[in-house]
C-alpha positions in Angstrom: 134.1 115.7 40.4 135.6 112.6 42.0 139.2 112.0 41.1 138.5 108.3 40.9 136.2 108.8 37.9 137.9 111.1 35.4 136.2 112.0 32.2 137.8 111.7 28.8 138.2 115.0 26.7 135.8 113.5 24.2 133.2 113.0 26.9 133.6 116.5 28.2 133.1 117.9 24.7 130.1 115.8 24.1 128.7 116.9 27.5 129.2 120.6 26.5 127.6 120.5 23.1 124.5 118.5 24.0 122.5 121.6 25.0 119.1 120.3 24.1 119.6 116.8 25.6 122.5 117.1 28.0 124.3 113.9 29.1 124.9 112.9 32.7 127.5 110.5 34.0 126.6 107.9 36.6 129.5 107.0 38.8 128.2 103.8 40.3 130.8 102.9 42.9 133.7 105.3 42.6 137.0 103.9 43.9 135.7 100.3 43.7 136.0 99.8 39.9 138.5 97.0 40.4 136.0 94.9 42.4 132.8 95.9 40.6 132.5 92.3 39.3 132.3 91.2 42.9 129.8 94.0 43.8 127.6 92.7 40.9 126.9 89.4 42.7 124.9 90.8 45.7 123.1 93.3 43.4 122.2 90.6 41.0 120.9 88.4 43.9 118.8 91.4 45.3 117.3 92.0 41.9 116.6 88.3 41.5 114.8 88.0 44.9 112.9 91.3 44.5 111.6 90.7 41.0 110.9 87.0 41.3 109.5 87.3 44.8 107.1 90.2 44.0 106.0 88.5 40.8 105.3 85.4 42.8 103.1 87.3 45.3 101.2 88.9 42.4 100.6 85.5 40.7 99.5 83.8 43.9 97.0 86.5 44.7 95.7 86.6 41.1 95.3 82.8 40.6 93.8 82.0 44.1 90.2 83.1 44.5 90.5 82.6 48.3 92.9 85.5 48.3 90.6 87.9 46.5 90.0 89.9 49.7 90.8 93.5 50.6 93.9 92.6 52.7 95.4 90.8 49.7 94.5 93.4 47.2 96.6 95.8 49.4 99.4 93.3 49.4 99.3 93.1 45.6 99.5 96.9 45.5 102.6 96.7 47.7 104.2 93.9 45.5 103.4 96.0 42.4 105.2 99.1 43.7 108.2 97.0 44.9 108.4 95.4 41.5 108.2 98.8 39.8 110.9 100.2 42.1 113.3 97.3 41.3 112.7 97.6 37.5 113.2 101.4 37.6 116.8 101.1 38.7 117.7 98.0 36.7 118.7 99.5 33.3 121.4 101.9 34.5 122.7 99.8 37.4 123.1 96.7 35.3 124.4 98.8 32.4 127.3 99.9 34.7 128.0 96.4 35.8 127.7 94.6 32.5 128.6 97.2 29.8 130.5 99.8 31.8 128.0 102.3 30.4 128.0 105.4 32.6 126.4 108.0 30.3 122.6 108.8 30.4 120.8 111.6 28.5 118.5 113.9 30.4 115.4 112.5 28.8 116.2 109.0 30.0 117.3 110.4 33.4 113.9 112.2 33.7 112.0 109.0 33.0 114.1 107.0 35.5 113.8 109.5 38.3 110.1 109.9 37.7 109.6 106.1 38.0 111.9 105.8 41.1 110.2 108.7 43.0 106.7 107.7 41.8 107.0 104.1 43.1 108.5 105.4 46.3 105.5 107.7 46.9 103.2 104.8 45.9 104.8 102.5 48.4 104.4 105.1 51.1 100.7 105.4 50.2 100.1 101.7 50.2 101.7 101.3 53.6 99.4 104.1 54.9 96.3 102.4 53.6 97.4 99.1 55.1 97.8 100.8 58.5 94.2 102.0 58.2 93.2 98.5 57.3 94.9 97.0 60.4 93.5 99.8 62.6 89.9 99.0 61.5 90.4 95.3 61.7 91.6 95.5 65.3 89.6 98.5 66.6 86.2 97.8 64.8 86.2 94.0 63.9 82.4 93.8 63.7 82.2 96.7 61.2 85.4 95.8 59.3 83.7 93.7 56.5 81.1 96.5 56.0 83.6 99.4 55.8 86.4 97.6 54.0 85.1 96.1 50.8 87.2 95.0 47.8 85.8 97.7 45.5 86.3 100.4 48.1 89.9 99.3 48.7 90.7 99.3 45.0 89.1 102.8 44.3 90.7 104.3 47.4 94.0 102.7 46.7 94.2 104.0 43.2 93.2 107.5 44.2 95.8 107.7 47.0 98.6 105.9 45.2 98.5 108.3 42.1 98.7 111.5 44.1 102.5 111.3 44.3 103.2 110.7 40.6 100.8 113.5 39.6 102.5 115.9 42.0 105.9 114.9 40.6 105.1 115.9 37.0 106.1 119.6 37.3 109.3 118.8 39.1 110.5 116.4 36.4 109.3 118.5 33.4 111.0 121.7 34.7 114.4 119.9 34.6 114.2 120.1 30.8 114.2 123.9 30.9 117.3 124.3 33.0 120.9 124.8 31.7 123.5 122.4 33.2 127.2 123.3 33.8 130.3 121.4 34.5 131.0 117.7 34.0 127.4 116.7 35.1 128.6 113.7 37.3 126.0 112.0 39.5 127.1 110.0 42.5 124.8 107.0 42.2 124.1 104.4 39.6 120.7 105.9 38.9 119.1 109.3 38.6 117.6 111.1 41.6 115.9 114.6 41.4 117.8 116.0 44.4 121.1 115.2 42.6 120.3 116.5 39.1 118.8 119.7 40.4 122.1 120.6 42.1 123.9 120.6 38.7 121.6 123.2 37.2 123.2 126.6 36.5 120.2 128.7 37.4 117.9 129.5 40.2 116.1 126.4 41.3 114.3 127.8 44.4 110.9 126.7 43.0 112.0 123.1 42.4 113.6 122.9 45.9 110.6 124.3 47.7 108.0 122.5 45.7 109.9 119.2 46.0 110.2 119.7 49.8 106.4 120.4 49.9 105.6 117.3 47.9 107.7 115.1 50.2 106.1 116.7 53.3 102.5 116.3 52.2 103.0 112.7 50.9 105.7 110.6 52.6 106.1 112.5 55.8 102.4 113.0 56.2 101.9 109.2 55.6 104.5 108.4 58.3 102.7 110.6 60.8 99.3 109.1 60.0 100.8 105.6 60.2 102.2 106.4 63.7 98.8 107.8 64.7 97.1 104.6 63.5 99.4 102.5 65.6 98.8 104.7 68.5 95.0 103.9 68.2 95.9 100.2 67.7 98.1 100.1 70.9 95.4 101.8 72.9 92.8 99.3 71.7 95.1 96.3 72.3 95.9 97.5 75.8 92.2 97.3 76.7 91.8 93.6 75.7 91.1 91.3 78.6 93.9 88.7 78.3 97.5 88.8 77.2 96.7 86.0 74.7 94.2 88.2 72.9 96.6 91.1 73.0 99.4 89.0 71.4 97.0 87.6 68.8 95.8 91.1 67.8 99.3 92.5 67.7 100.6 89.6 65.6 98.3 90.6 62.8 100.4 93.8 62.4 103.9 92.3 62.5 104.3 92.0 58.8 103.1 95.6 58.2 105.3 97.0 61.0 108.4 95.3 59.4 107.5 96.7 56.0 107.1 100.2 57.5 110.4 100.1 59.3 112.5 98.8 56.3 110.9 101.4 54.1 110.9 104.6 56.3 114.0 104.1 58.3 116.4 104.2 55.3 114.2 106.9 53.7 114.6 109.2 56.8 118.3 108.3 57.0 118.8 109.2 53.3 117.0 112.5 53.8 119.1 113.4 56.8 122.3 112.5 54.9 121.3 114.7 51.9 120.3 117.6 54.2 122.9 117.6 56.9 125.6 115.2 55.7 127.1 117.2 52.9 130.6 116.6 54.2 129.9 112.9 55.0 132.0 110.3 53.0 130.5 109.5 49.6 130.3 105.8 50.7 127.6 106.9 53.3 125.5 108.5 50.6 125.8 105.5 48.3 125.0 103.0 51.1 121.9 104.9 52.3 120.5 105.3 48.7 121.1 101.7 47.8 119.6 100.4 51.0 116.6 102.6 50.6 115.9 101.5 47.0 117.1 97.8 47.0 116.3 96.4 50.4 112.5 96.9 50.8 111.6 95.3 47.5 113.7 92.3 48.4 112.5 91.8 52.0 108.8 92.6 51.6 107.9 89.4 49.7 110.0 87.3 52.1 108.3 88.8 55.1 104.8 88.4 53.8 105.5 84.9 52.6 106.6 83.9 56.0 104.2 85.7 58.2 100.9 85.4 56.2 99.3 82.0 56.8 97.3 81.9 53.6 100.3 82.7 51.3 102.4 80.2 53.3 99.8 77.6 52.7 99.7 78.2 49.0 103.5 78.1 48.8 103.5 74.8 50.7 101.0 73.3 48.3 103.0 74.5 45.3 106.1 72.9 46.7 104.3 69.7 47.6 105.0 70.1 51.3 102.7 69.2 54.1 100.6 72.0 55.6 102.7 74.0 58.0 100.9 74.8 61.2 100.7 78.4 62.2 102.2 77.6 65.6 105.4 76.4 64.1 106.0 79.8 62.6 105.3 81.8 65.7 
């Protein structure tokens, strides 16, 4: 238990007697309690941009019939998962900042970790489907409108998106059956399965192996398939006659490439820190977890608002600005 976050005797007693609904303690930012009111400002701004930006994207797509196309349905899926990811961490993170509330019961912790991990798996799935969409649009442009229809995108999207949450159910439910020892202190301002499972006073081999298998057959498999999709795209683009055609084709992927990088790079970094950085400073763990959960939902609506001409045009009309030419945005 970190020395910077001591527990009162009353809290320890309460933790020990809550056998059926054990309480965990979220540390937030240990050692930085004196400046938490300053740390609150960037977190508040990230939440504000993420929630308002993704709601804005969803409203624009919903209210504009011109955007009722497969590509924008996928973008609305992405905005929905980013919105869910932001809202999942909001109660405990803001509770620490506003009310200095560090305690959370196991039931609430289970709900939060299920939401966080589910929306993370959903985002990975959406990015995979979007890579297939870009691959078909560039490699088979004449057949694209036949293969990729709105109904097919919605059905396929829902089927693939919910594979992660369904696979997560046994992991989260089993946590209720485990006994927990010690002070039960978590190192983040939110609940993650890989942290809670380490506090169990019993054999957790099944959870560890099953959790690793779920990640391998969802997020890691998605990353491999996305890489293969871009391999096919690069091969097709390299065969185009002129550099102008190559640049135009590749520019249609820039938003998606940015979304993939800002999601998977922190995810891989966080996984490496948890697996091999057990002796790394706590600040490294906190930084990687916060970047992974807070940065993609904030940046995705900004990226797609800037790089997508149709959304840019709608925003310009709403703001009463003149139509911005595509050339001026590169």
